[in-house]
C-alpha positions as CSV (number, residue, x, y, z in Angstrom):
1,X,25.5,64.8,-49.0
2,X,26.4,63.6,-52.3
3,X,29.8,65.5,-51.9
4,X,30.5,63.6,-49.1
5,X,29.8,60.4,-50.7
6,X,32.3,61.4,-53.9
7,X,34.7,62.8,-51.7
8,X,34.9,59.1,-50.0
9,X,34.6,57.3,-53.3
10,X,37.6,59.4,-54.4
11,X,39.8,58.6,-51.4
12,X,39.0,54.9,-51.5
13,X,39.3,54.5,-55.0
14,X,42.6,52.5,-54.6
15,X,41.1,49.9,-52.3
16,X,39.9,47.6,-55.0
17,X,43.3,48.1,-57.2
18,X,46.0,46.0,-57.6
19,X,49.0,46.8,-55.4
20,X,52.6,47.0,-57.1
21,X,55.3,47.0,-54.5
22,X,59.1,48.7,-55.1
23,X,62.5,47.2,-54.0
24,X,65.5,49.6,-54.1
25,X,68.3,48.3,-55.3
26,X,72.1,49.3,-56.1
27,X,72.3,46.2,-58.6
28,X,69.3,44.7,-60.1
29,X,71.0,41.6,-61.4
30,X,72.3,40.6,-58.0
31,X,68.7,41.6,-56.5
32,X,67.2,39.3,-59.0
33,X,69.2,36.5,-58.4
34,X,68.4,36.7,-54.9
35,X,64.7,37.1,-55.2
36,X,64.4,34.3,-57.8
37,X,66.8,31.8,-56.5
38,X,66.8,32.5,-52.9
39,X,63.3,33.8,-51.9
40,X,61.8,32.3,-54.6
41,X,59.8,34.6,-56.5
42,X,59.0,34.2,-60.2
43,X,60.7,36.5,-62.8
44,X,58.3,38.3,-64.9
45,X,60.2,40.9,-67.0
46,X,62.8,43.5,-67.3
47,X,62.2,46.9,-68.6
48,X,64.5,50.0,-68.7
49,X,63.5,51.1,-65.2
50,X,62.9,47.4,-63.1
51,X,63.2,44.0,-62.9
52,X,59.8,42.5,-62.2
53,X,59.2,39.8,-60.4
54,X,55.8,38.0,-58.8
55,X,55.0,37.6,-55.5
56,X,51.8,35.7,-55.4
57,X,50.2,37.5,-57.6
58,X,51.6,40.9,-56.7
59,X,54.1,42.7,-58.8
60,X,57.5,43.5,-57.1
61,X,59.7,46.1,-59.2
62,X,63.3,45.9,-57.9
63,X,64.4,49.3,-58.7
64,X,68.0,50.5,-59.5
65,X,68.4,53.7,-57.4
66,X,72.1,53.8,-57.6
67,X,75.2,53.3,-55.2
68,X,74.4,56.2,-52.7
69,X,71.4,54.4,-51.8
70,X,70.8,53.7,-48.0
71,X,68.3,50.9,-46.8
72,X,65.5,51.8,-44.4
73,X,66.2,50.7,-40.8
74,X,62.9,48.9,-40.8
75,X,60.8,45.8,-42.8
76,X,59.9,46.6,-46.1
77,X,58.5,43.7,-47.1
78,X,57.4,40.7,-45.6
79,X,55.7,37.3,-46.2
80,X,53.0,35.7,-44.2
81,X,54.1,31.7,-43.9
82,X,52.1,28.7,-42.2
83,X,55.4,27.4,-40.6
84,X,58.0,29.9,-39.9
85,X,60.4,27.2,-38.9
86,X,60.3,25.6,-42.0
87,X,60.5,28.7,-43.9
88,X,63.9,29.7,-41.6
89,X,65.5,26.7,-42.1
90,X,64.7,26.5,-46.3
91,X,66.0,30.3,-46.3
92,X,69.4,29.4,-44.1
93,X,69.8,26.4,-46.4
94,X,70.1,28.8,-49.2
95,X,72.6,31.1,-47.3
96,X,70.4,33.5,-45.8
97,X,71.2,34.9,-42.1
98,X,69.2,36.0,-39.9
99,X,69.3,39.2,-37.4
100,X,68.7,39.1,-33.9
101,X,68.2,42.3,-31.9
102,X,69.2,43.1,-28.5
103,X,66.2,42.7,-25.6
104,X,64.3,40.4,-28.1
105,X,64.1,36.9,-27.0
106,X,65.1,35.0,-30.2
107,X,65.0,31.2,-30.5
108,X,67.8,29.0,-31.9
109,X,66.3,29.8,-35.2
110,X,66.6,33.4,-34.9
111,X,62.7,33.7,-34.6
112,X,61.1,36.0,-31.9
113,X,57.6,35.3,-30.6
114,X,55.3,38.2,-29.7
115,X,53.1,37.9,-26.4
116,X,50.2,37.0,-28.1
117,X,52.3,34.3,-29.7
118,X,52.7,35.8,-33.3
119,X,56.3,34.7,-34.3
120,X,58.8,36.8,-37.1
121,X,62.3,36.2,-38.2
122,X,64.1,39.0,-39.8
123,X,66.8,38.7,-42.9
124,X,68.3,41.3,-45.2
125,X,68.5,41.3,-48.8
126,X,71.8,41.7,-50.7
127,X,71.1,45.6,-50.2
128,X,70.4,45.4,-46.8
129,X,66.7,46.1,-47.1
130,X,64.8,44.5,-44.0
131,X,62.6,41.5,-44.9
132,X,60.7,39.3,-42.9
133,X,58.8,36.4,-42.8
134,X,56.0,35.9,-39.9
135,X,53.0,33.3,-38.5
136,X,50.4,34.2,-36.8
137,X,49.0,32.7,-33.8
138,X,47.1,29.3,-34.2
């Protein structure tokens, strides 16, 4: 039985550790400007491998992966917001365009509402990485 508990503790060892997120890019400087000036994250530092920004206490490393990078076809990073319409309006004022998808009923802001009332709006960074803002049901 002791062995089983030890195995569980080893598997769960990262449950209380800080997360570091990674965003792939073809152009670190362009991505850093987007994430700091448009999205509003705070630049922390730059090293030989990445530009690091702070997202509410979580480090995000913007990593140059080279010119052959192809973005994933799904959301890689999202933010939970209290007022999605305000978030979308603010991002649009900074030049962000929101994605809409056939078969999904988006409102005039590009916000999709799920059956349970949760709301999501998707947008891309300069490399085509899919990002989102979402608001849970109230």
